GUGUKE-525142 format. One record per residue: z, x, y of N, C-alpha, C in turn; residue in three letters; residue number from 1. Coordinates in Angstrom, 2 decimals. Example, Ala and Ser with C-alpha at 12.3 -4.5 7.8 and 13.67 -1.06 7.14 Angstrom:
<recs>
- nc3	nc1	nc2	cac3	cac1	cac2	cc3	cc1	cc2	rest	nr
- 7.80	13.19	-5.69	7.80	12.30	-4.50	7.80	13.20	-3.30	ala	1
- 7.08	12.85	-2.25	7.14	13.67	-1.06	7.87	12.90	0.03	ser	2
</recs>
This chain:
<recs>
- nc3	nc1	nc2	cac3	cac1	cac2	cc3	cc1	cc2	rest	nr
- -64.91	-102.18	61.10	-63.90	-100.97	61.15	-63.49	-100.93	59.26	met	1
- -63.35	-99.54	58.98	-63.08	-99.18	57.67	-61.63	-99.64	57.30	ser	2
- -61.55	-100.08	55.82	-60.34	-101.18	55.31	-58.96	-100.40	55.69	ala	3
- -59.18	-98.94	55.57	-58.06	-98.31	56.33	-57.15	-98.47	57.40	trp	4
- -57.91	-98.65	58.06	-57.75	-99.07	59.25	-57.29	-100.46	60.05	arg	5
- -57.33	-101.28	59.02	-56.98	-102.48	59.54	-55.67	-103.05	60.12	asp	6
- -54.85	-101.85	59.74	-52.99	-102.12	59.78	-53.23	-101.84	61.44	gly	7
- -53.94	-101.50	62.23	-53.83	-101.30	63.66	-55.39	-101.62	64.53	leu	8
- -54.91	-102.32	65.64	-56.27	-102.32	66.64	-56.31	-100.89	66.96	thr	9
- -57.86	-101.15	67.55	-58.45	-100.02	68.10	-57.28	-99.63	69.23	glu	10
- -57.03	-100.64	69.88	-56.25	-100.39	71.44	-54.93	-99.68	70.64	glu	11
- -54.44	-100.52	69.64	-52.99	-99.68	69.30	-53.27	-98.29	68.88	glu	12
- -54.64	-97.87	68.34	-55.02	-96.72	68.03	-54.86	-95.87	69.13	val	13
- -55.51	-96.54	70.28	-55.77	-95.70	71.34	-54.20	-95.32	72.11	arg	14
- -53.53	-96.10	72.39	-52.30	-96.31	72.89	-51.24	-95.33	72.38	gln	15
- -51.76	-95.33	70.94	-50.46	-94.11	70.17	-51.46	-92.60	70.65	tyr	16
- -52.38	-92.27	70.55	-52.56	-91.33	71.37	-52.50	-90.69	72.46	trp	17
- -52.39	-91.94	73.19	-52.25	-91.97	75.16	-50.67	-91.73	74.88	glu	18
- -49.60	-92.52	74.23	-48.41	-92.58	74.77	-47.50	-91.48	73.82	asp	19
- -47.94	-91.19	72.19	-47.01	-90.44	71.36	-46.75	-91.69	70.94	gly	20
- -46.05	-92.73	70.83	-45.42	-93.77	69.92	-46.22	-95.07	70.17	phe	21
- -45.62	-96.03	68.87	-45.75	-97.24	68.67	-44.68	-98.17	68.61	leu	22
- -44.59	-99.44	68.95	-43.47	-100.04	68.31	-43.65	-101.60	67.91	val	23
- -43.30	-102.09	67.12	-43.57	-103.53	66.49	-42.53	-103.89	65.62	phe	24
- -41.88	-105.47	66.31	-41.14	-106.00	65.89	-41.86	-107.15	64.31	asp	25
- -41.03	-107.27	63.77	-41.38	-107.94	62.83	-42.01	-107.59	61.62	asp	26
- -41.71	-106.14	60.95	-42.64	-105.47	60.51	-42.13	-106.21	59.05	ala	27
- -40.85	-105.91	58.91	-39.84	-106.58	57.37	-39.73	-107.72	57.47	leu	28
- -39.52	-108.33	56.12	-38.75	-109.97	56.31	-37.57	-109.97	56.13	lys	29
- -36.42	-111.18	56.93	-35.34	-111.08	57.24	-34.61	-110.66	55.75	ala	30
- -34.93	-111.19	54.84	-34.33	-110.82	53.33	-34.42	-109.68	52.99	gly	31
- -35.75	-108.84	53.40	-36.13	-107.32	53.16	-35.07	-106.87	53.52	glu	32
- -34.57	-106.79	55.38	-34.15	-106.03	56.14	-32.57	-106.56	55.43	val	33
- -31.83	-107.59	55.00	-30.53	-107.68	54.22	-30.53	-106.79	53.01	glu	34
- -31.52	-106.98	52.18	-31.88	-105.82	50.87	-31.34	-104.71	51.24	leu	35
- -32.20	-103.98	52.47	-31.97	-102.69	52.77	-30.54	-102.22	53.21	tyr	36
- -29.98	-102.80	53.95	-28.62	-103.29	54.52	-27.91	-103.22	53.10	arg	37
- -27.77	-103.98	52.20	-26.68	-103.62	51.20	-27.10	-102.57	50.40	thr	38
- -28.24	-101.79	50.34	-28.52	-100.87	49.51	-27.95	-99.41	50.08	ile	39
- -28.00	-99.63	51.70	-27.66	-98.25	52.46	-25.68	-98.72	52.63	cys	40
- -25.38	-99.58	52.18	-23.87	-99.55	52.14	-23.41	-99.93	50.83	ala	41
- -23.69	-99.62	49.92	-23.91	-99.33	48.51	-23.16	-97.51	48.11	ser	42
- -22.52	-97.62	47.12	-21.87	-96.34	46.81	-22.96	-95.64	46.50	asp	43
- -23.73	-95.87	45.97	-25.36	-95.06	45.73	-25.83	-94.00	46.97	ala	44
- -25.44	-94.97	48.42	-25.90	-94.01	49.11	-24.51	-93.34	49.92	val	45
- -23.36	-94.33	50.11	-22.30	-94.41	50.78	-21.69	-92.95	50.44	val	46
- -21.76	-92.50	48.88	-21.24	-91.54	48.56	-21.51	-90.43	48.92	ser	47
- -22.98	-90.17	49.26	-23.42	-89.06	50.03	-22.96	-88.69	50.99	his	48
- -22.02	-89.63	52.08	-21.97	-89.35	53.30	-20.60	-89.04	53.40	arg	49
- -20.37	-88.05	54.49	-19.02	-87.98	54.96	-18.53	-89.21	55.73	ser	50
- -17.47	-89.65	55.60	-16.82	-91.38	56.17	-16.26	-90.58	57.57	gln	51
- -15.69	-89.42	57.42	-15.34	-88.82	59.02	-16.39	-88.58	60.07	ser	52
- -17.52	-88.11	59.34	-18.50	-87.58	60.42	-19.26	-89.05	60.37	met	53
- -19.00	-90.00	59.61	-19.65	-90.90	60.29	-19.18	-91.80	61.36	tyr	54
- -17.60	-91.54	61.13	-16.87	-92.49	62.41	-16.98	-91.44	63.55	lys	55
- -17.81	-90.34	63.98	-17.52	-89.43	65.18	-18.87	-88.99	65.47	gln	56
- -20.19	-89.28	65.05	-21.62	-88.79	65.14	-22.05	-89.44	64.38	glu	57
- -23.66	-89.63	65.03	-24.90	-89.42	64.38	-25.25	-88.74	63.41	thr	58
- -25.27	-89.41	62.19	-25.34	-89.23	60.91	-26.74	-89.14	59.97	val	59
- -27.45	-87.85	60.04	-28.69	-88.32	59.15	-29.19	-87.97	58.01	his	60
- -28.65	-88.83	57.16	-28.25	-88.86	55.51	-29.69	-88.30	54.86	leu	61
- -29.94	-87.28	54.71	-31.57	-86.93	54.30	-31.61	-86.93	52.47	leu	62
- -32.67	-87.12	52.40	-33.33	-87.30	50.99	-32.86	-88.67	50.97	gly	63
- -33.67	-89.88	51.60	-33.31	-91.09	51.21	-33.56	-91.74	50.25	leu	64
- -34.95	-91.47	50.32	-35.61	-92.21	49.15	-35.31	-91.82	47.69	thr	65
- -34.67	-91.05	47.47	-34.16	-90.62	46.12	-33.03	-91.25	45.51	thr	66
- -31.79	-92.06	46.67	-31.00	-92.29	46.20	-30.87	-93.65	45.82	met	67
- -32.05	-94.42	45.79	-32.37	-95.93	45.12	-34.25	-96.61	45.11	his	68
- -34.23	-96.84	44.05	-35.74	-96.60	44.13	-36.19	-98.22	44.80	pro	69
- -35.74	-98.81	45.36	-36.15	-99.92	46.41	-36.25	-98.82	47.82	ala	70
- -35.60	-97.91	48.05	-35.76	-96.85	49.28	-37.08	-96.35	49.23	leu	71
- -37.77	-95.68	48.02	-39.04	-95.23	47.77	-40.04	-96.50	47.88	leu	72
- -39.69	-97.30	47.30	-40.81	-98.52	47.55	-40.58	-98.61	49.18	asp	73
- -39.76	-98.83	49.79	-39.93	-98.94	51.29	-40.81	-97.97	51.84	leu	74
- -40.70	-96.74	51.48	-41.31	-96.04	52.04	-43.13	-95.83	51.94	ala	75
- -43.32	-96.82	50.86	-44.73	-97.25	50.19	-44.88	-98.45	50.77	arg	76
- -44.22	-99.10	51.13	-44.40	-100.71	52.05	-45.52	-100.55	52.58	his	77
- -46.52	-101.75	52.34	-47.72	-101.90	52.83	-47.91	-102.38	54.44	pro	78
- -46.66	-102.91	55.17	-46.71	-103.12	56.39	-46.38	-102.18	56.85	ala	79
- -45.85	-100.69	56.61	-45.24	-99.57	57.20	-47.11	-98.85	56.66	ile	80
- -47.15	-98.61	55.51	-48.29	-97.84	55.67	-49.65	-98.20	55.98	val	81
- -49.81	-99.51	56.27	-51.10	-99.98	56.60	-51.25	-99.78	58.32	ser	82
- -49.98	-99.26	59.17	-50.34	-99.15	60.49	-50.00	-97.55	60.42	lys	83
- -49.84	-96.48	59.20	-49.77	-95.00	59.50	-51.40	-94.67	58.81	ile	84
- -52.03	-95.22	57.94	-53.39	-94.61	57.97	-54.39	-94.60	58.84	leu	85
- -54.48	-95.49	59.67	-55.35	-94.92	61.11	-54.42	-93.22	61.59	pro	86
- -53.91	-93.27	61.21	-53.29	-92.22	62.21	-53.14	-91.29	61.77	leu	87
- -52.94	-90.73	60.10	-52.87	-90.08	59.35	-54.00	-89.58	58.33	leu	88
- -54.76	-90.80	58.27	-55.76	-90.36	57.39	-55.39	-91.06	55.84	gly	89
- -56.33	-91.30	54.94	-56.14	-92.13	53.76	-54.98	-91.16	52.62	pro	90
- -54.75	-90.07	52.62	-53.90	-89.28	51.94	-52.75	-88.87	52.64	asp	91
- -51.63	-89.38	52.30	-50.50	-89.48	53.15	-49.38	-88.81	52.05	ile	92
- -48.00	-87.83	52.81	-47.27	-87.86	51.71	-45.91	-87.84	52.67	gln	93
- -44.39	-88.13	51.88	-43.30	-87.81	52.69	-42.97	-86.66	52.93	ile	94
- -42.75	-86.53	54.23	-42.29	-84.87	54.48	-40.59	-85.37	54.14	gln	95
- -39.83	-86.22	55.21	-38.54	-86.64	54.49	-38.22	-87.76	54.73	his	96
- -36.69	-87.96	54.34	-36.36	-89.37	54.73	-35.06	-89.46	55.00	ser	97
- -34.11	-90.44	55.89	-33.10	-90.54	56.33	-32.45	-91.58	56.59	lys	98
- -31.15	-92.17	56.61	-30.70	-93.03	57.15	-29.83	-92.49	58.39	leu	99
- -29.96	-92.83	59.26	-29.90	-92.76	60.73	-28.61	-93.88	61.18	ala	100
- -27.47	-93.07	61.10	-26.33	-94.18	61.69	-25.74	-93.88	63.01	thr	101
- -25.38	-94.28	63.88	-24.52	-94.15	65.11	-23.41	-94.73	65.01	lys	102
- -22.38	-94.08	65.06	-20.88	-94.38	64.89	-20.23	-95.65	65.85	pro	103
- -19.46	-96.11	65.14	-19.42	-97.46	65.68	-18.41	-97.64	67.17	pro	104
- -17.67	-96.64	67.08	-16.81	-96.02	68.08	-17.54	-96.15	69.27	ala	105
- -17.16	-96.47	70.71	-17.88	-96.58	71.78	-17.90	-95.29	72.26	lys	106
- -18.86	-94.93	72.81	-19.10	-93.64	73.60	-19.59	-92.53	72.69	gly	107
- -19.44	-92.75	71.40	-20.32	-91.48	70.68	-21.37	-91.73	70.16	leu	108
- -22.40	-90.51	69.93	-23.11	-90.76	68.90	-24.57	-90.26	69.84	gly	109
- -24.52	-89.56	70.55	-25.49	-89.07	71.31	-26.57	-88.11	70.93	glu	110
- -27.35	-87.98	70.49	-28.39	-87.25	70.16	-29.46	-86.34	71.33	phe	111
- -29.44	-85.33	70.64	-30.00	-84.39	72.34	-31.54	-84.93	72.14	pro	112
- -31.81	-84.54	73.40	-33.62	-84.50	73.58	-34.50	-83.63	72.71	trp	113
- -35.50	-83.88	71.78	-36.10	-82.90	70.80	-37.46	-83.62	70.41	his	114
- -38.05	-82.18	69.83	-39.15	-82.74	69.12	-39.11	-82.55	67.41	gln	115
- -39.50	-83.62	66.72	-39.41	-83.36	65.34	-40.23	-82.07	65.02	asp	116
- -41.11	-81.77	65.17	-41.95	-80.78	65.04	-41.04	-79.62	65.05	phe	117
- -40.30	-78.98	66.22	-39.61	-78.17	65.93	-38.59	-77.80	65.07	ala	118
- -38.08	-78.95	64.11	-37.53	-78.74	63.13	-38.12	-78.10	62.05	phe	119
- -39.23	-78.70	61.91	-40.15	-78.09	60.63	-41.62	-78.27	60.95	tyr	120
- -41.94	-76.96	61.58	-43.12	-76.51	61.67	-44.29	-76.70	60.58	pro	121
- -45.39	-77.34	60.62	-46.69	-77.40	59.80	-47.66	-76.42	60.37	his	122
- -48.68	-76.42	59.24	-50.13	-75.85	59.69	-50.89	-76.93	60.68	thr	123
- -50.13	-78.33	60.41	-51.16	-78.92	62.01	-50.17	-80.27	62.02	asn	124
- -50.59	-80.23	63.24	-49.80	-81.50	63.91	-49.69	-82.92	63.30	thr	125
- -50.67	-83.36	62.43	-50.64	-84.77	61.82	-49.53	-85.40	61.16	asp	126
- -48.39	-85.37	61.71	-47.36	-85.68	61.30	-46.25	-86.84	62.51	leu	127
- -46.15	-87.85	61.34	-45.22	-88.68	62.55	-44.00	-89.62	61.67	leu	128
- -43.07	-90.05	62.59	-41.92	-90.48	61.83	-42.04	-92.13	62.51	ser	129
- -41.89	-92.72	60.91	-41.53	-94.25	61.33	-39.92	-94.63	60.99	val	130
- -39.38	-95.63	62.10	-37.97	-95.75	62.14	-37.89	-97.10	62.05	met	131
- -37.35	-97.39	60.99	-37.35	-99.13	60.48	-35.89	-99.70	60.77	ile	132
- -35.85	-100.46	61.99	-34.59	-100.74	62.04	-33.49	-101.77	61.40	met	133
- -32.54	-101.60	60.68	-31.54	-102.54	60.10	-30.97	-103.53	61.17	leu	134
- -30.51	-102.61	62.65	-29.79	-103.37	63.47	-30.63	-103.31	64.40	asp	135
- -30.81	-104.82	65.06	-31.46	-104.68	66.80	-31.13	-103.28	67.39	asp	136
- -32.32	-102.72	68.13	-32.09	-101.54	68.78	-31.53	-101.85	70.18	ala	137
- -30.66	-101.76	70.72	-30.66	-101.98	72.56	-30.37	-100.58	73.66	thr	138
- -30.37	-100.78	74.60	-30.10	-99.86	75.48	-28.51	-99.33	75.29	pro	139
- -27.45	-100.36	74.90	-26.06	-101.02	74.83	-25.79	-99.84	73.15	glu	140
- -26.36	-99.94	72.23	-26.17	-99.73	71.44	-26.81	-97.83	70.84	asn	141
- -27.29	-97.53	71.99	-28.40	-95.76	72.06	-29.41	-95.94	71.48	gly	142
- -30.17	-97.06	71.85	-31.78	-96.92	71.09	-31.97	-95.91	71.85	cys	143
- -33.20	-94.94	70.88	-33.80	-94.02	70.96	-34.90	-94.22	72.52	met	144
- -35.21	-93.38	72.93	-35.91	-93.28	74.59	-36.37	-92.09	74.43	gln	145
- -37.78	-92.22	74.89	-39.06	-91.56	74.55	-40.13	-91.04	75.84	met	146
- -40.74	-90.41	76.19	-41.75	-89.84	77.21	-42.92	-89.93	77.10	val	147
- -43.15	-91.02	77.28	-44.99	-91.18	77.02	-45.58	-89.93	77.47	lys	148
- -46.38	-89.47	76.57	-47.32	-88.23	76.33	-47.11	-87.14	76.17	gly	149
- -45.47	-87.19	76.03	-45.14	-85.82	75.94	-45.58	-85.09	74.89	ser	150
- -46.48	-85.66	73.32	-46.88	-85.01	72.83	-47.94	-83.90	72.81	his	151
- -48.33	-84.38	74.33	-49.08	-83.41	74.40	-49.11	-82.00	75.06	lys	152
- -47.82	-81.92	75.28	-47.56	-80.89	75.99	-47.05	-79.53	74.84	leu	153
- -47.16	-80.05	73.90	-47.14	-78.88	73.16	-45.94	-78.80	72.59	gly	154
- -45.60	-77.39	71.47	-44.22	-77.49	70.77	-43.58	-76.82	72.12	leu	155
- -42.54	-77.17	72.70	-41.30	-76.94	73.81	-40.35	-75.97	72.89	leu	156
- -39.95	-75.40	73.77	-38.53	-74.44	73.74	-37.44	-75.11	72.88	asp	157
- -36.86	-74.50	71.99	-35.55	-75.71	71.26	-34.88	-74.02	70.68	his	158
- -34.83	-73.16	71.49	-33.59	-72.03	70.80	-33.08	-71.38	72.13	ser	159
- -31.93	-70.86	71.71	-30.90	-70.21	72.62	-30.21	-68.93	71.56	met	160
- -30.71	-67.85	72.53	-30.03	-66.56	71.57	-30.86	-66.24	70.67	asp	161
- -32.48	-66.28	70.64	-33.05	-66.18	69.69	-33.04	-66.94	68.42	gly	162
- -32.21	-68.34	68.54	-31.68	-69.14	67.28	-32.06	-70.40	67.72	tyr	163
- -32.71	-71.08	66.52	-33.05	-72.44	66.92	-31.96	-73.39	66.67	phe	164
- -32.11	-74.41	67.72	-30.81	-75.26	68.08	-31.46	-76.83	68.05	val	165
- -30.82	-77.71	67.73	-31.31	-78.95	67.84	-31.78	-79.72	68.86	ala	166
- -31.49	-79.40	70.32	-31.91	-80.13	71.57	-33.12	-78.96	72.47	gly	167
- -34.07	-79.67	72.87	-35.03	-79.00	73.86	-34.18	-78.36	74.82	cys	168
- -34.91	-77.10	75.38	-33.98	-76.68	76.20	-35.01	-76.86	77.67	gln	169
- -36.11	-77.03	77.86	-36.64	-77.64	78.73	-36.44	-78.98	79.68	glu	170
- -35.16	-78.97	79.97	-34.79	-80.59	80.71	-35.73	-81.25	81.65	thr	171
- -36.81	-80.23	82.19	-37.29	-81.40	83.38	-38.54	-81.90	82.27	gln	172
- -38.94	-82.06	81.42	-39.84	-82.95	80.89	-38.97	-84.34	80.70	tyr	173
- -37.64	-84.08	81.04	-36.99	-86.00	80.77	-36.50	-86.21	82.04	trp	174
- -35.95	-84.73	82.74	-34.83	-85.28	84.10	-36.14	-85.71	84.98	glu	175
- -37.50	-85.48	85.06	-38.01	-85.48	86.30	-39.02	-86.78	85.56	asn	176
- -38.83	-86.77	84.37	-39.94	-87.92	84.04	-39.16	-89.58	83.71	ala	177
- -38.58	-89.89	84.97	-38.25	-91.31	84.77	-38.72	-92.37	84.77	ala	178
- -40.25	-92.42	85.14	-40.81	-93.34	85.24	-41.86	-93.37	83.85	asp	179
- -41.80	-92.02	83.08	-42.52	-91.85	81.86	-41.49	-92.36	80.89	gln	180
- -40.08	-92.22	80.86	-39.30	-92.50	79.75	-38.98	-93.97	79.37	thr	181
- -39.52	-94.43	78.06	-39.43	-95.63	77.80	-37.99	-95.97	76.50	val	182
- -37.41	-96.82	77.00	-36.33	-97.67	76.03	-37.04	-97.91	74.57	gln	183
- -36.95	-97.82	73.35	-37.37	-98.12	72.09	-36.65	-99.35	71.69	ile	184
- -36.98	-100.30	71.52	-36.13	-101.48	71.46	-36.76	-102.67	70.25	thr	185
- -36.97	-101.84	69.09	-37.49	-102.67	68.09	-36.37	-103.67	67.56	pro	186
- -36.31	-105.44	67.33	-35.46	-105.37	66.75	-35.10	-105.56	64.97	lys	187
- -34.34	-106.04	64.33	-33.98	-105.54	63.16	-35.38	-106.05	62.38	ala	188
- -35.94	-105.16	61.65	-36.88	-105.41	60.71	-37.84	-104.97	61.36	gly	189
- -38.03	-104.62	62.69	-38.97	-104.03	63.40	-39.01	-102.41	63.43	gly	190
- -40.26	-101.61	63.70	-40.42	-100.49	63.49	-40.90	-99.70	64.68	ile	191
- -40.51	-98.47	64.94	-41.30	-97.26	65.92	-41.83	-96.29	65.12	ser	192
- -42.97	-96.23	65.55	-43.74	-95.03	65.10	-43.81	-93.76	65.79	ile	193
- -43.59	-92.55	66.01	-43.80	-91.60	66.84	-44.04	-90.40	66.44	his	194
- -45.60	-89.83	67.16	-45.90	-88.74	66.58	-44.59	-87.35	66.62	his	195
- -45.28	-86.50	66.00	-43.45	-85.58	65.68	-43.62	-84.45	67.16	cys	196
- -44.63	-84.70	67.84	-44.49	-84.10	69.29	-43.78	-84.81	70.38	leu	197
- -43.54	-86.10	70.15	-43.50	-86.63	71.14	-41.75	-86.58	71.54	thr	198
- -41.13	-86.14	72.73	-40.04	-85.67	72.89	-39.52	-87.06	73.25	leu	199
- -38.21	-87.01	72.53	-37.07	-88.16	72.42	-36.09	-87.94	72.09	his	200
- -35.17	-88.83	72.24	-33.26	-88.62	72.56	-32.83	-89.61	72.16	gly	201
- -31.44	-89.79	72.07	-30.57	-91.00	72.72	-29.34	-90.87	72.76	ser	202
- -28.84	-91.74	73.78	-27.39	-92.06	73.96	-26.50	-92.10	73.24	pro	203
- -25.12	-92.55	73.87	-24.04	-92.83	73.22	-24.33	-94.37	72.70	val	204
- -23.29	-94.51	71.60	-23.17	-96.13	71.79	-22.27	-96.43	72.14	asn	205
- -22.42	-97.85	73.11	-21.43	-98.14	73.53	-21.16	-100.09	72.93	leu	206
- -21.70	-100.19	72.50	-21.67	-101.56	71.77	-20.07	-102.05	70.82	ser	207
- -19.64	-101.07	70.49	-18.78	-101.03	69.12	-18.74	-101.49	68.07	gly	208
- -20.20	-101.48	68.02	-20.78	-101.77	66.83	-21.84	-100.79	66.13	arg	209
- -22.04	-100.59	64.75	-22.66	-99.72	64.23	-24.32	-99.90	64.79	glu	210
- -25.41	-98.71	64.55	-26.55	-98.80	64.50	-27.11	-98.41	63.69	arg	211
- -27.95	-99.04	63.04	-28.78	-98.08	61.46	-29.98	-98.24	61.52	arg	212
- -30.62	-97.40	61.26	-31.69	-97.53	60.61	-32.33	-96.46	59.66	gly	213
- -33.37	-96.46	59.21	-34.04	-95.70	58.11	-35.36	-94.96	58.72	ile	214
- -35.50	-93.71	58.21	-36.45	-92.93	59.52	-36.98	-92.51	57.72	val	215
- -38.30	-92.57	57.91	-38.98	-91.95	56.83	-40.38	-91.02	57.60	ile	216
- -40.26	-90.18	57.79	-41.34	-88.63	58.56	-42.26	-88.56	57.29	ser	217
- -43.91	-89.07	57.76	-44.92	-88.75	57.14	-45.83	-87.24	57.77	tyr	218
- -46.56	-86.83	56.51	-47.38	-86.20	56.95	-48.77	-86.38	56.19	arg	219
- -49.80	-85.55	56.78	-50.90	-85.81	55.89	-50.89	-84.98	55.04	ala	220
- -51.69	-85.03	53.82	-51.79	-84.62	53.04	-52.24	-82.98	53.00	asp	221
- -53.28	-82.80	53.55	-53.49	-81.42	54.34	-52.21	-80.57	55.12	asp	222
- -51.16	-81.35	55.56	-50.26	-80.45	56.58	-49.22	-79.67	55.75	ala	223
- -49.18	-78.67	55.90	-48.28	-77.34	55.15	-47.27	-77.07	55.72	tyr	224
- -45.90	-77.57	55.15	-44.58	-77.05	55.85	-44.81	-75.18	55.87	gln	225
- -44.13	-74.91	57.44	-44.19	-73.07	57.36	-42.84	-72.71	57.48	leu	226
- -41.62	-73.74	58.08	-40.51	-73.11	58.02	-39.44	-74.39	57.60	ala	227
- -38.23	-74.06	57.63	-37.29	-74.92	57.26	-37.42	-75.09	56.03	asp	228
- -35.69	-76.11	55.92	-35.35	-76.67	54.67	-36.17	-77.87	53.76	asn	229
- -36.50	-77.87	52.62	-37.42	-79.00	52.22	-36.35	-79.66	51.43	leu	230
- -36.72	-81.13	51.12	-35.71	-82.27	50.78	-35.93	-82.59	49.21	phe	231
- -35.34	-83.15	48.87	-35.86	-83.61	47.23	-37.02	-84.57	47.18	asn	232
- -37.57	-85.34	48.52	-38.52	-86.35	48.33	-39.72	-85.39	49.63	asp	233
- -39.58	-84.52	49.82	-40.62	-83.40	50.86	-42.02	-83.11	49.36	thr	234
- -43.22	-83.92	50.09	-44.10	-83.89	49.21	-44.96	-84.88	48.44	gly	235
- -43.30	-86.14	48.31	-44.08	-87.43	47.27	-44.98	-87.70	47.72	ile	236
- -46.60	-88.40	47.15	-47.06	-89.20	48.01	-47.09	-90.67	48.15	met	237
- -47.14	-90.96	49.03	-47.16	-92.67	49.11	-48.82	-93.01	49.10	val	238
- -49.61	-92.27	49.60	-50.97	-92.91	49.19	-52.05	-92.04	49.03	cys	239
- -52.97	-92.63	48.46	-54.05	-91.38	48.60	-54.17	-90.56	47.41	gly	240
- -54.75	-89.53	47.19	-54.12	-88.46	46.54	-53.85	-86.81	46.95	glu	241
- -53.13	-86.16	46.28	-53.07	-84.93	46.60	-54.00	-83.97	46.11	arg	242
- -54.73	-83.08	47.40	-56.24	-82.76	47.24	-55.67	-80.74	47.34	lys	243
- -54.55	-80.85	47.39	-54.01	-79.21	46.90	-55.12	-78.59	48.50	glu	244
- -55.23	-79.06	49.36	-56.16	-78.53	50.99	-55.05	-78.24	51.40	leu	245
- -54.93	-77.10	52.57	-53.69	-76.66	53.83	-55.32	-76.73	55.29	val	246
- -54.88	-77.29	55.94	-55.92	-77.62	57.32	-54.81	-76.59	58.26	arg	247
- -55.63	-75.75	59.05	-54.65	-74.87	60.04	-55.34	-75.33	61.07	cys	248
- -54.53	-75.68	62.16	-54.61	-75.79	63.66	-54.51	-74.66	64.07	glu	249
- -55.48	-74.51	65.42	-55.94	-73.38	66.36	-54.26	-73.33	67.09	ser	250
- -53.28	-72.38	66.79	-52.08	-72.55	67.37	-51.26	-71.64	67.06	ala	251
- -50.01	-71.32	68.52	-49.09	-70.39	67.91	-47.60	-70.96	68.33	thr	252
- -47.13	-70.84	67.20	-45.48	-71.37	67.07	-44.50	-70.66	66.64	tyr	253
- -43.67	-70.62	67.60	-41.99	-69.81	67.72	-41.44	-70.67	66.05	arg	254
- -41.33	-70.09	65.11	-40.70	-70.41	63.59	-39.24	-70.04	63.96	leu	255
- -38.95	-71.92	63.57	-36.99	-71.65	63.63	-36.56	-70.51	62.77	pro	256
- -35.42	-70.09	63.61	-34.67	-69.22	62.88	-32.99	-69.56	63.14	lys	257
- -32.78	-70.14	61.87	-31.50	-70.81	61.76	-29.72	-70.07	61.62	arg	258
- -28.76	-70.56	61.78	-27.32	-69.79	61.52	-27.63	-71.13	60.24	his	259
- -27.51	-70.67	59.03	-27.27	-71.30	57.83	-26.05	-72.02	57.63	gln	260
- -25.66	-72.81	57.36	-24.47	-73.38	56.65	-24.56	-72.93	55.59	pro	261
- -22.93	-72.56	54.89	-22.95	-72.50	53.36	-22.41	-73.63	52.28	leu	262
- -22.82	-73.55	51.29	-22.55	-74.55	50.45	-21.19	-74.17	50.09	ser	263
- -20.52	-74.99	49.53	-18.95	-75.21	48.47	-18.99	-73.23	47.82	lys	264
- -20.16	-72.92	47.35	-20.12	-71.89	46.47	-20.22	-70.78	46.99	ser	265
- -20.32	-71.02	48.41	-20.41	-69.71	49.47	-21.83	-69.27	49.77	gly	266
- -22.92	-69.82	48.97	-24.85	-69.63	49.22	-25.20	-70.67	49.88	thr	267
- -26.05	-70.78	50.57	-26.78	-71.68	51.50	-28.54	-71.98	50.10	tyr	268
- -28.11	-72.59	49.61	-29.54	-73.27	49.10	-30.13	-74.65	49.16	arg	269
- -30.96	-74.75	49.75	-31.87	-75.76	50.19	-32.52	-76.24	48.88	pro	270
- -33.20	-77.50	49.00	-33.65	-77.97	47.43	-34.74	-76.97	46.87	phe	271
- -35.73	-76.97	47.50	-36.88	-75.63	47.27	-37.16	-74.75	48.38	gly	272
- -38.37	-74.18	48.10	-39.29	-72.92	49.07	-40.65	-73.43	49.52	thr	273
- -40.79	-73.26	50.55	-41.95	-73.63	51.15	-43.47	-73.73	50.06	ala	274
- -43.08	-72.89	48.64	-44.19	-72.57	47.70	-44.17	-73.70	47.02	trp	275
- -43.02	-74.65	46.68	-43.03	-75.78	45.72	-42.77	-77.21	46.90	asn	276
- -43.58	-77.99	47.52	-43.87	-78.57	48.17	-44.41	-80.12	47.53	gln	277
- -43.84	-80.65	46.50	-44.53	-81.66	45.73	-43.54	-82.61	45.61	val	278
- -42.39	-82.74	45.74	-41.45	-83.48	45.55	-40.90	-84.27	44.03	gly	279
- -39.75	-85.27	43.98	-39.63	-85.27	42.68	-39.44	-86.93	42.73	ser	280
- -39.79	-87.83	41.96	-39.61	-89.26	41.79	-38.85	-89.31	40.84	glu	281
- -38.18	-88.04	40.39	-37.16	-88.68	38.87	-36.24	-88.25	39.47	val	282
- -35.32	-89.12	40.05	-33.91	-88.73	40.71	-32.70	-89.65	39.73	ser	283
- -31.34	-89.34	40.59	-30.64	-89.97	39.78	-29.97	-91.10	40.87	asp	284
- -30.11	-92.51	40.69	-30.10	-93.47	40.94	-28.37	-93.93	40.88	tyr	285
- -27.77	-93.33	39.91	-26.46	-93.73	40.04	-25.34	-93.74	41.25	ser	286
</recs>
């Protein structure tokens, strides 16, 4: 077994490609979990978030690794990188990062069934997301649910009236798949890893307590984004080297067409364009 495969067993690699996801407890130590909880509750992070939204809905605070240097270190944590190297190869970039929080109010925070790839299609599907739990994930607090093998379905329909929507519209793939739907319940410090085409969603939080997780989405160095926004950490290298090569799978995708929100100035301005996917490690951590 080559060195970069040592983070997963052959059986775990097989399970990932069969089911579309993996779950591990105790990826991080208790002290590390407490550090990331403290950072994610600090002004450096919280100042970027609407408190009213936080209390009412699931919030995805994007560009998280640029808000504190320790969060970029987390994206490169050996316990995480060692497990994604066997799945993406030796040269890996950040696609995006975010703090995902469910509101503590009971009955709120549902997030619709979807495939990540629908949000940011690339030239190939060697992308995955790692969710690092800051709280135990349980059915009561709205843990993620995933449909086994759904990554083999290809890209499903996420559009209404010609425009992209956040939820998959092909409901039969979870409504008729109860026997293939799995509750994803890593403990605090545990992680889940899922393929970019794995169908997943999460119900409301019934616990009365917040549910927090850091999500880092990764891509192979030769996967190039075709549509949607870029973020200030899109394209930062995690390991290996930037080869400046693009690999194209033989496939046809509907690129997302969005109703774009306006900025305060009245124009929509994402971080960059699809021609500048190199990220930036020079950030304002104040």
